[in-house]
C-alpha positions, 0 to 999 in steps of 0.5 A: 500499500502506497502512503503519502508522507507529509512534508513540512511548511518551507520557512521563510526565516534564514538559517543564521539570523543577524542580530539587529543593529541598534544605533547607539548614542554617542558612538561615531564612525572615526573619520579617515585620515590621509596618510602622513607625508614625508614632509610631515615627518621631516618637520617632526624630526626637525622639531625634536632635533630642535628641542634637544638642541635647545636643551643641549645649548641651555646645559652648556650655558649652565655648566659654563657659568657654574665654572665661571662662578666657581672660578670666582669664588675659588679666587676669593674664598676658601671652603671649609668642608667640616664647618661648611662655611667660606672664608676669605682666601687671604685667611687660608694658610696665614697661621691661624685656624679660621676653620674647625680643625685648622682645615685652612692651615693643613693644605699649604705651602712649607719652606725647607733650609738645608743644612746638610750636604747632599752626598752624591753629585755629577761634576763638570760637563763629563758628569764625573760621580763624586760622593761626599762624607764629612771627613775626607769631604768630595771624592771622585768614584773609581771605575774599579769594580763599578756595575750596572746595579751600582749605575741604578743605585747612584742614578736613583739617589740623584732623582729622575732615572730612565735608562741610566748608563755609565761610562769610564773617563780616563784620568788623563782627560780630566781637568788638573783638580779632578785628576790629582783626586782625591778618589774612592772605589766601590767595596764589593757586595755593595750594589744596594748600598747607597753610593756614598756609603759603598766606597772606601778611599784610594790614593789612586784608581787601579783602572786609571779611570772614574765614572761618568753618569747619564741618569736619564733622557732628560733635556731631549727635545725637537730642534726649533726656536712672546717673551719680548723680542721672541718667536712662536715656539712648540711645546714638543721643542720645549717639553719641560715647560709647565704653566702654574695656574692659580684659580684657573689663571696663568701665574707663573712659568715652571720646569719638569725636572722628573715626571713629579717635580717642577722647579719654579721661582719662590716669588710666585707664591707671595700674598694669598698664593699659599693654599695648595689646592688652588694650583694646577700645573698644565703641561704638553701645551703650546697654546694656553689653556686650563684643562688637564692640569696636575694637581699639586700635594707639595709646595716648597719654598727654599728656607733662605729665600729673601723676597727683599733681595730676591736671593734664593728665589727658588721653589719645588712643586710636587705633583700629586701623580707623575705626568706620563713622559712623551714628545710633549711632556719631558723633564730637563736635565739639571746641570752638573756642578761646576758646569762651566758655562762659556762666556756669552753662552747662547741660551734659551728662555720660553714662556707665556709672559707679557710680549711687552713690559705692561702688556698681556700674557701671550696665548702661545708659547714663546722662545727668545735666545739671549746671551749669558752676561759676564757676572762682573759686568751685571753686578757693576754700578752701571747696571745692578751693583751689589743686588747680584749675589752668587745665587743669581746669573744675568742674561740678556742683551745689554742694548735691550730688545729681548727679554723675559717679562711678567709671566715668565716668572719661574720659567726655565733658562736653558743651555744646550751642550753634550746633546741635551738641554740643562737647566741653568737658571729660573726666571727671577727678576729684573727692571722693566722688560727688555730694557737697555742696560737692564738684562734678566736675572735669573736664579742660579741653579747650579748654586742650589743643587744641593737644596733641590737634590736634598728635598726630593730625597726627603719627599719620595 
């Protein structure tokens, strides 16, 4: 039997009905925007760069202003850290405790008067080694039994040492006083004993020769030539020249005699210039600058310095840490005793001092060649008379025109011989600058070698 199935009625409703969208108040379609162009992006970058540059410039101005404000404050006041107060700079190092715990009297210069004989020295241009003891006095050291270790020990006693060397000098080549003795020789097994304690007296040298020392590479420089009447110079040719600066201002010159010691003039530290923290030693620069200076932890004036007569006008400064020796920083040689400058020896003086009397400090290093002036001539009544002492030498042109000047004080007067520059003088005083009949007067370094060596030995 056939049956007929019932088919449901077709529905008009979709299989996946969508929910009706009901508009809601406050909701709007975000308007479409055009994409940013390269010009807009560049403009935005420019604004950012301009903002950054403005901030950098403002910071630079603030830092510069802070630096100069600090320099100004430092030039007039001393800051007491413990009591957190400022005192006038003149009260620092005046012998009175103005800060808590005497803080203002701790970091001050000192003076030292030598009353002993430094027991080792080099003699004449041959640099013959001599030792001293109170009884026999000075004796030349024979080459007998001399070793490389003795060379190192002796040079260490004399200060700056770098690649020390010794040679034997035949007695026949010496001048008469040295040729005759007295002599001394090294005892066996004394390589590390101080040389003046390691010898025994001899009537003659068995070897027929004495010891000559070269303790360092001092005094070696380039081959160049304002000091009044001078010419431009470069520091590589005068690498021992330094600028002594107080409160960021060039005050005096000085000479490196070792990586840690500077020779200068005692008169550079008059008045309110006695506090160590205000000093910097700037080295290795042709053009005057204040950056990169070395700190100072000792300033020692010669105890016999007489400011009225400018006698014993010498001082030593010890750097807080040694400089790195290089082409623009290198010590000058100290002269041996009885160096024997020839008559009218041609010497060089360098510095950043005034280019003319009552002028201004030179921005670049200057150099001038000047001759030695005979002591008898310089101490004659027509020039300086009795003002010239044994601790002074004169150099310059008697007709005037070339001279050291203000700002050169403490700087080097050097003489070239035996392939090395030697520090023979320290710029000290004079009447005016480059005047006729008024040559420059320099502290005589050779006369003060004993003081220099003693100070360096006592302040290692």
